[in-house]
C-alpha positions as CSV (number, residue, x, y, z in Angstrom):
1,X,-10.5,22.4,-3.3
2,X,-14.0,22.2,-4.7
3,X,-13.3,20.5,-8.1
4,X,-10.8,19.6,-10.6
5,X,-10.1,22.0,-13.5
6,X,-8.6,21.1,-16.8
7,X,-5.0,21.5,-15.6
8,X,-5.6,19.3,-12.6
9,X,-7.0,16.6,-14.9
10,X,-4.1,16.9,-17.3
11,X,-1.7,16.5,-14.3
12,X,-3.5,13.4,-13.1
13,X,-3.5,11.8,-16.6
14,X,0.2,12.6,-17.0
15,X,1.1,11.0,-13.6
16,X,-1.4,8.3,-12.9
17,X,0.8,5.5,-14.4
18,X,3.8,6.8,-12.5
19,X,6.2,9.7,-12.5
20,X,8.9,9.7,-15.1
21,X,12.1,7.9,-13.9
22,X,14.3,11.0,-14.2
23,X,16.3,13.1,-11.8
24,X,13.6,15.8,-11.7
25,X,10.2,14.1,-12.5
26,X,8.0,17.1,-11.6
27,X,9.9,19.3,-14.1
28,X,9.5,16.6,-16.7
29,X,5.8,16.5,-16.2
30,X,5.6,20.3,-16.2
31,X,7.5,20.4,-19.5
32,X,5.2,17.8,-21.0
33,X,2.2,19.9,-20.0
34,X,3.6,23.3,-20.7
35,X,3.5,24.3,-17.0
36,X,6.0,25.5,-14.4
37,X,7.3,22.7,-12.1
38,X,6.3,24.6,-9.0
39,X,2.7,24.8,-10.3
40,X,2.6,21.0,-10.9
41,X,3.9,20.5,-7.3
42,X,1.5,23.0,-5.8
43,X,-1.5,21.5,-7.6
44,X,-0.5,17.9,-6.6
45,X,-0.1,19.1,-3.0
46,X,-3.6,20.7,-3.1
47,X,-5.1,17.5,-4.5
48,X,-3.3,15.5,-1.8
49,X,-4.6,17.8,0.9
50,X,-8.1,17.7,-0.5
51,X,-8.1,13.9,-0.7
52,X,-8.5,13.9,-4.5
53,X,-5.4,11.8,-4.7
54,X,-4.3,9.6,-1.7
55,X,-0.6,9.5,-2.0
56,X,2.5,9.8,-4.2
57,X,5.0,7.1,-3.6
58,X,7.0,4.3,-5.0
59,X,5.3,1.0,-5.8
60,X,8.0,-1.6,-6.0
61,X,7.7,-4.7,-8.1
62,X,8.5,-7.3,-5.4
63,X,9.0,-10.1,-8.0
64,X,11.6,-8.0,-9.9
65,X,13.4,-7.5,-6.5
66,X,13.6,-11.2,-5.9
67,X,10.7,-11.6,-3.5
68,X,8.8,-14.5,-4.9
69,X,6.6,-15.4,-1.9
70,X,3.8,-13.1,-0.9
71,X,1.9,-14.0,2.2
72,X,-1.1,-12.2,3.6
73,X,-1.0,-13.1,7.3
74,X,-4.4,-13.0,8.9
75,X,-4.9,-12.8,12.7
76,X,-7.6,-13.3,15.3
77,X,-6.8,-10.7,17.9
78,X,-8.9,-9.1,20.6
79,X,-11.0,-6.3,19.1
80,X,-10.3,-4.0,22.1
81,X,-6.5,-4.2,21.4
82,X,-6.5,-4.0,17.6
83,X,-5.4,-0.3,17.3
84,X,-2.3,-0.9,19.4
85,X,-1.6,-4.4,18.0
86,X,-2.1,-3.2,14.4
87,X,0.3,-0.2,14.9
88,X,2.9,-2.5,16.4
89,X,2.6,-5.1,13.5
90,X,2.5,-2.3,10.9
91,X,5.7,-0.8,12.2
92,X,7.7,-4.0,11.5
93,X,10.1,-3.4,8.6
94,X,9.0,-6.5,6.8
95,X,5.3,-5.7,6.8
96,X,4.3,-3.8,3.7
97,X,0.8,-3.0,4.9
98,X,-1.4,-3.8,7.8
99,X,-5.1,-3.2,8.4
100,X,-8.2,-4.0,10.4
101,X,-11.0,-5.9,8.6
102,X,-14.3,-7.2,9.9
103,X,-14.7,-10.8,11.0
104,X,-17.2,-13.1,9.4
105,X,-17.7,-15.9,12.0
106,X,-17.7,-18.8,12.2
107,X,-15.9,-19.2,8.8
108,X,-13.6,-16.2,9.1
109,X,-12.5,-15.2,12.6
110,X,-9.6,-12.9,11.5
111,X,-9.7,-9.2,12.0
112,X,-6.0,-8.1,11.5
113,X,-4.3,-8.5,8.2
114,X,-0.5,-8.0,7.5
115,X,1.2,-8.5,4.2
116,X,4.7,-10.0,4.2
117,X,7.0,-10.5,1.2
118,X,9.8,-13.0,1.2
119,X,12.2,-14.7,-1.2
120,X,10.5,-18.0,-0.5
121,X,7.7,-19.3,1.7
122,X,10.1,-20.4,4.5
123,X,11.2,-16.8,4.8
124,X,7.6,-15.6,5.0
125,X,6.8,-18.2,7.6
126,X,9.8,-17.0,9.7
127,X,8.5,-13.4,9.5
128,X,5.0,-14.5,10.5
129,X,6.5,-16.4,13.5
130,X,8.1,-13.0,14.5
131,X,4.6,-11.4,14.3
132,X,3.2,-14.2,16.4
133,X,5.9,-13.7,19.0
134,X,5.2,-9.9,19.1
135,X,1.5,-10.5,19.6
136,X,2.0,-13.2,22.2
137,X,-1.2,-14.3,23.9
138,X,-3.2,-11.8,21.8
139,X,-2.7,-14.2,18.9
140,X,-5.7,-16.4,19.1
141,X,-5.0,-18.0,15.8
142,X,-3.6,-17.0,12.4
143,X,-3.0,-18.3,8.9
144,X,-0.8,-17.3,5.9
145,X,-2.6,-16.9,2.6
146,X,0.0,-17.1,-0.2
147,X,-0.4,-15.3,-3.5
148,X,-0.8,-17.7,-6.4
149,X,-0.7,-15.1,-9.2
150,X,0.1,-11.5,-9.8
151,X,-2.9,-9.2,-10.5
152,X,-2.5,-5.8,-12.1
153,X,-2.9,-3.3,-9.3
154,X,-4.2,0.1,-10.4
155,X,-6.6,2.6,-9.1
156,X,-9.1,4.7,-11.0
157,X,-7.7,5.9,-14.3
158,X,-8.8,9.1,-16.1
159,X,-8.6,9.1,-19.9
160,X,-7.1,12.0,-21.7
């Protein structure tokens, strides 16, 4: 895919705030745009494959689901093991995302980040203790950074 045409842009604008909450969302988008549903799906797949869009997926509102405590756990683990350790932590069913970030010593020794959502801070702390047990001696120190407010999370938006 070398560039976006007008139809691709219209599809992006129609879906960037989320797919319609109906049984057949691609058909609803297609009808809104005067296209066939299979064309909408084919174009979205092409944009995914080309990296124009990163993913199509559900973005739950954790607060609406009763998860009031959000803790970004930050870990100091050996750099040589971060690929394996990150994959193991990221595979835990209570970790929503996990990634490698650069250290900034001496103030910031942490290189592995794992987001945990819980109904309260005690629940988050129990989950972080499970991560610590999984990491074992590779855990050379960690902290939990709790969210204090909700920020609107959106990516780049095209205008119609």
